[in-house]
C-alpha positions in Angstrom: 67.6 91.4 130.4 69.8 94.0 128.8 68.0 96.1 126.2 69.1 96.3 122.6 69.9 100.0 123.1 72.4 99.2 125.8 73.9 96.4 123.7 74.4 98.8 120.8 76.0 101.3 123.1 78.4 98.7 124.6 79.4 97.5 121.1 80.0 101.1 119.9 82.2 101.7 123.0 84.1 98.5 122.2 84.7 99.6 118.6 86.0 102.9 119.9 88.3 101.2 122.4 89.7 98.5 120.2 89.8 100.7 117.1 91.4 104.1 117.5 91.2 104.6 121.3 88.5 107.3 121.0 85.6 108.3 118.9 86.0 111.6 117.1 83.9 113.7 114.8 85.1 114.3 111.2 83.7 117.0 108.9 84.4 116.6 105.1 84.5 119.0 102.2 84.7 116.6 99.2 85.1 116.9 95.4 82.8 115.0 93.1 83.5 112.4 90.5 86.6 110.2 90.7 88.0 112.3 93.6 85.0 111.2 95.7 85.6 107.5 95.0 89.1 107.8 96.5 88.0 109.9 99.5 85.1 107.7 100.2 87.4 104.8 100.9 89.1 106.8 103.7 85.8 107.9 105.2 84.4 104.4 105.3 87.5 103.2 107.1 87.1 106.1 109.6 83.4 105.1 110.3 84.5 101.5 110.7 86.9 102.7 113.5 84.0 104.4 115.3 84.3 107.9 114.1 81.3 110.0 113.2 81.7 111.4 109.7 79.7 114.2 108.2 80.0 115.2 104.6 79.0 118.6 103.3 77.5 117.8 100.0 76.0 119.8 97.1 72.5 118.8 96.0 73.9 118.9 92.4 76.4 116.1 93.0 76.7 113.4 90.4 78.7 110.6 92.1 78.0 111.4 95.8 74.6 109.8 96.4 73.5 111.2 99.7 70.0 109.7 99.4 71.2 106.1 100.0 71.6 104.6 103.5 75.2 105.1 104.6 77.5 104.9 107.6 78.3 108.5 106.9 76.1 111.5 107.6 75.4 113.9 104.8 74.7 117.6 105.4 73.1 119.0 102.1 74.2 122.5 101.3 71.1 124.7 100.6 71.6 125.4 96.9 69.0 125.9 94.2 68.0 122.5 92.8 69.1 123.4 89.2 70.4 119.9 88.4 69.8 120.2 84.7 72.0 123.3 84.4 74.7 121.4 86.3 74.4 118.4 84.0 74.6 120.7 80.9 77.7 122.4 82.3 79.4 119.0 83.0 78.4 117.6 79.6 79.8 120.7 77.9 83.1 120.3 79.7 83.2 116.5 79.0 82.7 117.2 75.3 85.5 119.8 75.3 87.7 117.5 77.4 87.1 114.4 75.1 86.9 115.9 71.7 88.6 119.3 71.9 91.4 119.3 74.4 93.2 116.3 73.0 93.6 118.3 69.7 95.4 121.1 71.5 98.9 121.6 72.6 99.8 121.2 76.3 99.8 125.0 76.7 96.4 125.4 75.1 95.0 122.5 77.0 96.1 124.1 80.3 94.5 127.3 79.2 91.3 125.5 78.4 91.2 123.9 81.8 91.9 127.3 83.4 89.0 128.8 81.5 86.8 126.0 82.8 87.7 126.8 86.4 87.0 130.5 85.8 83.7 129.6 84.3 82.6 127.6 87.3 84.0 130.1 89.9 80.6 131.8 90.3 79.0 128.4 91.2 81.8 127.6 93.6 81.5 130.9 95.3 77.7 130.5 95.6 78.2 127.0 97.1 80.7 128.5 99.6 78.5 131.4 100.5 75.6 129.0 101.1 77.6 127.6 104.0 79.7 130.4 105.5 76.9 133.0 105.4 74.2 130.5 106.5 74.0 131.3 110.2 71.9 128.3 111.2 74.2 125.8 109.4 77.3 127.4 110.8 75.8 127.3 114.3 74.9 123.6 113.8 78.5 122.9 112.7 80.0 124.7 115.6 77.9 122.9 118.1 78.9 119.6 116.7 82.5 120.2 118.0 84.3 118.5 115.1 87.8 117.2 115.8 89.2 117.5 112.3 88.1 118.4 108.8 89.2 116.4 105.7 89.3 118.5 102.6 89.8 118.0 98.8 91.4 121.4 97.9 90.4 121.2 94.2 87.3 123.0 95.3 88.0 126.2 97.4 86.1 126.9 100.6 86.8 123.8 102.8 89.8 125.5 104.6 87.7 128.7 105.0 85.0 126.7 106.9 87.7 125.0 109.0 89.1 128.5 109.9 85.7 129.8 110.9 85.1 126.7 113.0 88.6 126.8 114.4 89.3 123.1 113.7 92.5 121.5 112.3 92.2 120.2 108.7 93.9 117.6 106.5 94.1 117.8 102.7 93.8 114.9 100.3 94.8 115.5 96.7 96.8 114.2 93.6 98.2 117.6 92.8 97.0 121.2 92.1 97.6 122.9 88.7 101.3 123.4 88.3 102.0 122.4 91.9 100.9 126.0 92.7 99.0 125.2 96.0 101.7 122.8 97.2 104.5 125.2 96.3 103.1 128.5 97.6 100.6 127.4 100.2 102.3 124.2 101.4 105.9 125.6 100.9 106.9 122.5 99.0 110.3 122.9 97.3 110.1 122.6 93.5 113.5 122.7 91.9 112.7 123.2 88.3 115.9 121.6 87.1 114.6 118.1 87.8 111.0 118.5 89.1 108.7 118.6 86.1 105.7 120.9 86.3 102.7 118.7 86.1 100.3 118.7 83.1 103.4 119.0 80.8 104.1 115.2 80.6 107.8 115.7 81.4 110.1 113.4 83.4 112.8 114.2 86.0 115.5 113.7 83.3 115.0 116.7 81.1 117.0 118.0 78.2 118.0 121.7 78.1 115.0 122.6 75.9 112.7 120.6 78.2 114.0 122.5 81.2 113.4 125.8 79.3 109.8 124.5 78.7 109.5 123.5 82.4 110.5 127.0 83.5 108.1 128.7 81.1 105.2 126.6 82.3 106.1 127.3 85.9 106.0 131.0 85.2 102.6 130.6 83.5 101.2 128.8 86.5 102.9 131.1 89.0 101.6 134.3 87.6 98.6 133.6 85.4 96.7 131.2 87.6 97.9 132.8 90.8 96.6 136.1 89.6 93.2 134.5 89.2 93.3 133.3 92.8 94.6 136.6 94.1 92.0 138.7 92.4 89.0 136.6 93.4 89.5 134.2 96.3 91.9 136.3 98.3 89.3 139.1 98.4 86.4 136.7 99.2 88.3 135.1 102.0 89.2 138.5 103.4 85.6 139.6 103.3 84.4 136.5 105.1 87.0 136.5 107.8 86.8 140.3 108.3 90.6 140.7 108.0 93.1 140.9 105.2 94.2 137.4 104.2 94.9 135.2 101.2 93.8 131.8 100.0 97.3 130.6 100.4 97.6 131.9 104.0 94.6 129.9 105.0 95.5 126.8 103.0 99.0 127.0 104.6 97.4 126.0 107.9 96.8 122.5 106.7 98.2 120.0 109.2 98.8 117.2 106.8 98.8 116.9 103.0 97.8 113.4 101.9 99.2 113.0 98.4 97.4 110.2 96.4 100.6 108.8 94.9 103.7 106.9 96.0 107.2 106.2 94.9 106.1 103.5 92.6 104.6 106.3 90.6 106.5 109.5 91.6 109.9 110.6 90.5 112.3 111.2 93.4 112.0 114.8 94.6 112.2 116.8 97.9 109.2 116.7 100.2 108.2 118.1 103.6 107.4 116.1 106.8 103.7 117.0 106.7 103.4 115.6 103.2 102.4 111.9 103.3 102.0 109.5 100.3 98.9 107.3 100.2 98.7 106.3 96.5 96.5 103.3 95.8 94.7 103.4 99.1 91.5 102.3 97.3 93.1 99.2 95.8 92.2 95.7 97.1 92.5 92.1 96.1 90.3 91.0 93.1 86.9 89.4 93.8 85.2 86.8 91.7 83.6 88.2 88.5 79.9 87.9 87.7 79.2 84.5 86.1 78.5 85.8 82.6 81.6 87.9 82.6 83.8 85.1 84.0 82.6 82.8 81.2 83.5 85.4 78.6 87.0 85.9 80.2 87.6 82.1 80.3 86.6 81.8 76.7 89.8 83.8 75.8 92.0 80.7 76.4 95.7 81.3 76.5 95.5 84.7 74.7 93.8 86.3 77.7 91.9 89.6 77.9 92.3 93.3 77.5 90.4 95.7 79.9 89.4 99.0 78.3 88.0 102.0 80.2 88.2 105.8 79.7 86.9 106.4 83.2 83.6 107.5 84.7 83.6 111.0 83.0 84.0 109.9 79.3 80.8 108.1 78.4 81.1 108.2 74.6 83.3 109.2 71.7 82.6 110.5 68.2 81.4 107.7 65.8 84.7 108.1 63.8 86.8 107.6 66.9 84.8 104.8 68.3 84.9 102.9 65.0 88.7 103.4 64.7 89.2 102.0 68.2 86.8 99.1 67.7 88.6 98.2 64.4 91.9 98.0 66.2 90.5 95.8 69.0 88.9 93.5 66.5 92.3 92.5 65.1 93.9 91.4 68.4 93.6 87.7 69.5 92.6 88.7 73.0 89.0 89.1 74.2 88.2 92.7 75.1 85.9 94.1 77.9 85.2 97.7 77.0 83.3 100.1 79.3 81.4 102.3 76.8 77.9 103.9 76.8 78.0 105.4 73.4 76.5 104.1 70.1 77.7 100.6 69.2 80.6 101.0 66.7 79.9 99.4 63.3 83.4 97.9 63.3 83.0 96.2 66.6 84.6 92.7 66.5 83.3 89.4 67.9 86.1 89.5 70.5 84.9 92.7 72.0 82.0 93.3 74.5 80.6 96.6 75.6 79.5 97.2 79.2 77.9 100.2 80.9 80.0 99.4 83.9 82.8 96.9 84.6 84.3 95.7 87.9 87.7 97.3 86.9 89.7 96.3 89.9 88.5 92.7 89.8 89.2 92.5 86.1 92.7 93.9 86.4 93.4 91.4 89.2 92.3 88.5 87.0 95.1 86.1 86.0 94.0 86.3 82.3 94.4 90.1 82.0 97.2 91.0 79.6 96.8 94.7 79.2 94.8 97.8 80.3 93.8 100.5 77.9 93.3 103.6 80.1 92.8 107.4 79.8 95.4 107.8 82.6 93.2 108.6 85.7 95.1 108.1 88.9 92.7 105.6 90.4 92.8 103.3 87.3 96.6 103.6 87.0 97.0 102.5 90.7 94.7 99.5 90.2 97.0 98.5 87.3 100.1 99.0 89.4 98.5 97.1 92.3 97.9 94.1 90.1 101.0 94.5 87.9 99.2 95.0 84.6 101.0 96.9 81.7 99.1 99.8 80.1 98.3 101.5 76.9 97.7 105.1 77.7 95.1 107.3 75.8 95.3 110.5 77.8 92.9 113.4 77.2 93.2 116.3 79.7 94.2 117.5 83.2 96.6 115.1 84.9 96.2 112.3 82.5 99.1 113.1 80.1 101.3 113.6 83.1 100.2 110.3 84.7 100.9 108.3 81.5 104.3 110.0 81.1 105.2 108.6 84.6 104.2 105.1 83.5 106.1 105.4 80.2 109.3 106.6 82.0 109.0 103.6 84.3 108.6 101.2 81.3 105.1 100.0 82.2 103.1 101.8 79.5 102.9 102.8 75.8 101.1 106.0 74.8 98.9 106.7 71.8 97.5 110.1 70.9 93.7 109.9 70.8 93.5 112.7 68.3 96.1 111.5 65.7 96.1 107.8 66.2 95.1 105.3 63.6 93.7 101.8 64.1 97.2 100.5 63.3 98.8 102.7 66.0 96.5 101.3 68.7 96.9 97.8 67.4 100.7 98.1 67.5 100.6 99.7 71.0 98.6 96.7 72.3 100.8 94.2 70.6 103.9 95.9 72.1 102.7 95.8 75.8 101.3 92.3 75.5 104.2 90.6 73.5 107.2 92.6 74.8 108.0 90.9 78.2 109.7 94.1 79.5 106.4 95.9 80.0 104.9 93.1 82.1 108.3 92.8 84.0 108.3 96.6 84.8 104.6 96.6 85.8 105.3 93.6 88.1 108.3 95.5 89.6 106.1 98.5 90.3 103.5 96.2 91.9 106.2 94.7 94.2 107.3 98.2 95.2 103.7 99.2 95.9 103.0 96.2 98.1 106.4 96.4 99.9 105.4 99.1 102.4 105.6 99.0 106.2 102.1 100.4 106.5 99.3 100.1 103.9 98.3 103.4 102.2 94.8 103.4 103.6 96.1 102.7 107.1 98.6 105.5 106.7 95.9 108.0 105.6 93.7 107.0 108.6 96.6 107.2 111.0 97.5 110.8 110.1 93.9 111.9 110.3 93.6 110.4 113.7 97.0 111.8 114.7 95.7 115.3 114.0 92.5 114.5 116.0 94.5 113.2 119.0 97.0 116.1 119.1 94.7 118.8 117.8 97.0 119.4 114.9 100.5 118.5 113.8 102.3 121.8 114.3 105.7 120.1 115.0 105.7 119.1 111.3 105.0 122.6 110.0 108.0 124.2 108.3 109.2 127.6 109.4 108.9 128.7 105.8 105.3 129.6 106.5 106.5 132.4 108.8 108.8 134.0 106.3 108.2 136.6 103.6 109.1 135.6 100.0 112.3 137.5 100.1 113.3 135.9 103.4 112.4 132.5 102.1 114.7 132.9 99.1 117.3 134.7 101.3 117.2 137.8 99.2 117.6 139.9 102.4 120.8 137.9 103.3 122.1 138.1 99.7 121.4 141.8 99.7 123.2 142.3 103.0 126.2 140.4 101.8 126.3 142.3 98.5 126.2 145.6 100.5 129.1 144.2 102.6 131.1 143.2 99.6 130.4 146.5 97.8 131.3 148.4 101.0 134.5 146.4 101.4 135.5 146.9 97.8 134.7 150.6 98.1 136.8 151.0 101.3 139.7 149.0 99.9 139.6 151.0 96.6 139.5 154.3 98.6 142.4 153.2 100.8 144.4 152.2 97.7 143.7 155.5 96.0 144.5 157.3 99.1 147.8 155.4 99.5 148.6 155.9 95.8 147.9 159.7 96.1 150.0 159.9 99.3 152.8 157.9 97.8 152.7 160.1 94.6 152.9 163.3 96.6 155.8 161.9 98.7 157.6 160.8 95.5 157.2 164.2 93.9 158.4 166.0 97.0 161.6 163.8 97.2 162.3 164.5 93.5 162.1 168.2 94.0 164.5 167.9 96.9 
């Protein structure tokens, strides 16, 4: 008789053989909240293919539940268990993001977000120090012989750990503030004439004044935020590695950048061969709804339903704002499923039901869904694209205005300003996307583009991670720009040399002409005297 232990071993070997050809070890530096939901999909696929995945997780995580049984291993970072302080900090930020930032200009909103990152820098540094200066943990990580590290670069430190462990790493992100990390650390070309700086809600077709605005924002991100990184993280990374370095120099060693968008969402722009698009990798066909929810959806008849969610971070609104929204929803003929944990609005209509949680992807994939009211998070937008559902955007902060601007430009969304909107504004926006067939047509077109790919986004993400594991990197995709100084990259040395050549040539020609004129003048005077 073959023991269960041997059967398990044989099955594991079979998974490895039929899956990716070998079983590797993957170390992960994640970011919490919605970022984790996206990354988790990749990691679960990697474990399905036989890889051993270990996630370095903070004990103060909100979405990453390391206490539950999982196919992944969780290595908890030894930090003080001050969860209440972490929750207070998050709630303070959510209050600012929900009720303050929407009232500010784009510039002021970017400044607010920047101030938040400065505020949490001390915590991020402590979290990083708890790993890189923890000799027993680093020894354990070295002995594990990881083949690759998957990193969300929103939180610094992952690339520093990869450098110390001498393992190749892959980034997964939507974008950094102002494309700064992609531009400076990844050497991604950013022509400001038609590539809008993110967080400014511009498109690739800008007027002159919009291009002025785009350049001004680029300067802001280039110098203000870069100064923050230079003054803090560059010094910290240099101290840890024991040699002068910069955050960008270490980040520039990323083998692959997995960008969580695709050309159904993006405007056409130049990219590099080590940048891969995997937008919508978490999307999947809709599953049946819970019985009670399905009955409510079916009761909508031909009018259908509207799905409403402001994401996992926004749990409630002010009473005034909640009543304004509920009043608008009460006047539409559709039934509404609203994810909302706040106080029940007094103006809530009989057609609207509140839920602590909704199966968003399954609802968006339901044939009765007519529209999606969204804050503009990337995950939610991609689920709407996947299922071809038009949107009403209510952006608040960070990448949300930019995301909605993309959908507006592609004719699949209408935007309302959460700070200035009236009930009539929201009602009219919903009526427009539901009754104007162009919005459904454009949403369906984006869905067809998304589905018409030679390789599915999730498979593409997993392929490139495994590619890096198999080849111990992807140096053949790394642009030579990483080896150039800033003045060489912009050819200032060549321009300077050519200018010197031109000036020298003009100088010599001028001297020769003057010399010839003087000689001719002297000869002429001599002949006159004769």
